[in-house]
C-alpha positions as CSV (number, residue, x, y, z in Angstrom):
1,M,0.0,-0.1,0.0
2,A,1.1,3.5,-0.7
3,A,2.1,6.0,1.9
4,D,-0.7,8.5,3.0
5,R,0.1,11.7,0.9
6,R,-1.9,13.9,2.9
7,G,0.3,13.1,6.2
8,G,3.5,12.3,4.7
9,G,3.6,9.1,7.0
10,D,2.1,6.1,8.0
11,F,-1.7,6.4,7.5
12,F,-2.4,3.2,9.2
13,A,-0.2,3.7,12.3
14,R,-2.3,7.1,12.5
15,L,-5.6,5.2,12.4
16,S,-4.6,2.6,15.0
17,G,-3.2,5.5,17.2
18,K,0.3,4.0,17.4
19,M,2.0,6.9,16.0
20,S,3.6,9.1,18.9
21,V,2.4,12.6,18.9
22,T,6.3,13.8,18.1
23,D,6.0,11.7,15.0
24,E,2.4,13.2,14.1
25,I,4.0,16.6,14.5
26,R,6.7,15.8,12.1
27,T,4.5,14.3,9.6
28,R,2.0,16.9,9.4
29,L,4.6,19.6,9.2
30,T,6.6,17.9,6.5
31,A,3.3,17.2,4.5
32,A,2.1,21.1,4.9
33,F,5.8,22.9,4.5
34,D,8.4,20.3,2.8
35,P,10.8,22.0,5.2
36,S,14.4,22.1,4.5
37,A,15.2,21.6,8.2
38,L,12.7,20.1,11.1
39,E,13.4,19.0,14.4
40,V,10.8,18.0,16.9
41,V,11.9,17.6,20.6
42,D,9.6,16.3,23.2
43,D,10.7,18.2,26.2
44,S,8.2,16.8,28.6
45,E,10.5,15.2,31.1
46,R,11.9,18.5,31.8
47,H,8.3,19.5,33.2
48,R,7.6,16.6,35.3
49,G,5.6,18.0,38.5
50,H,4.7,21.1,36.7
51,A,1.2,21.9,35.1
52,G,0.4,20.1,32.1
53,Y,2.8,17.3,32.7
54,Q,1.4,13.7,31.8
55,E,2.9,10.5,32.9
56,G,4.5,8.9,29.7
57,G,5.5,12.5,28.3
58,E,4.1,14.0,25.0
59,S,3.0,17.0,26.5
60,H,5.7,19.8,25.9
61,F,7.4,20.2,22.6
62,N,10.2,22.3,21.0
63,V,9.9,22.6,17.3
64,M,12.4,24.2,14.8
65,I,11.3,24.2,11.4
66,R,12.7,26.0,8.2
67,A,10.5,26.1,4.7
68,A,10.7,28.5,2.0
69,G,6.7,29.1,2.4
70,F,7.6,31.0,5.4
71,K,9.5,33.6,3.7
72,G,8.2,37.2,3.9
73,Q,5.4,36.1,6.4
74,S,5.2,37.9,9.7
75,R,5.9,36.0,13.2
76,I,2.0,35.6,13.8
77,A,1.2,34.4,10.4
78,R,4.0,31.6,10.6
79,H,2.8,30.5,14.1
80,R,-0.9,30.5,12.7
81,A,0.4,28.5,9.7
82,V,1.9,25.8,11.8
83,H,-1.0,25.6,14.0
84,S,-3.4,25.3,11.1
85,A,-1.2,22.5,9.8
86,L,-1.1,20.7,12.9
87,G,-4.8,21.0,13.3
88,P,-7.0,21.4,16.4
89,D,-7.1,17.9,17.0
90,L,-3.3,17.5,17.7
91,V,-2.8,21.0,19.1
92,A,-5.6,20.0,22.0
93,R,-3.3,17.2,23.1
94,I,-0.3,19.3,23.3
95,H,0.1,21.6,26.7
96,A,3.1,23.3,25.4
97,L,4.6,24.3,22.2
98,S,7.7,26.1,21.4
99,L,8.3,27.5,17.9
100,D,11.6,28.5,15.9
101,I,10.2,29.1,12.6
102,G,12.3,30.7,9.8
103,G,12.1,30.8,5.9
């Protein structure tokens, strides 16, 4: 079977709920922006005992993305584009998202 072109990743893993939040972020951003650089770091363990921490992690993320599509956009427009690409379902499962976005 072919890979899901909309998500750029394993469509069946997402359907079965086996894809990590880190992988979902990476997959959705890659599909939306075709980045020249992308780093997604689950930083949840550093927030153990703080608000929003959940056992098993996957609540606090640092994302660095570089893509030509961001060139000329304001900082707010870039952040809105990333949040839109992630979608409300995924954003709702993330407590903290730090974004470093460049064109």
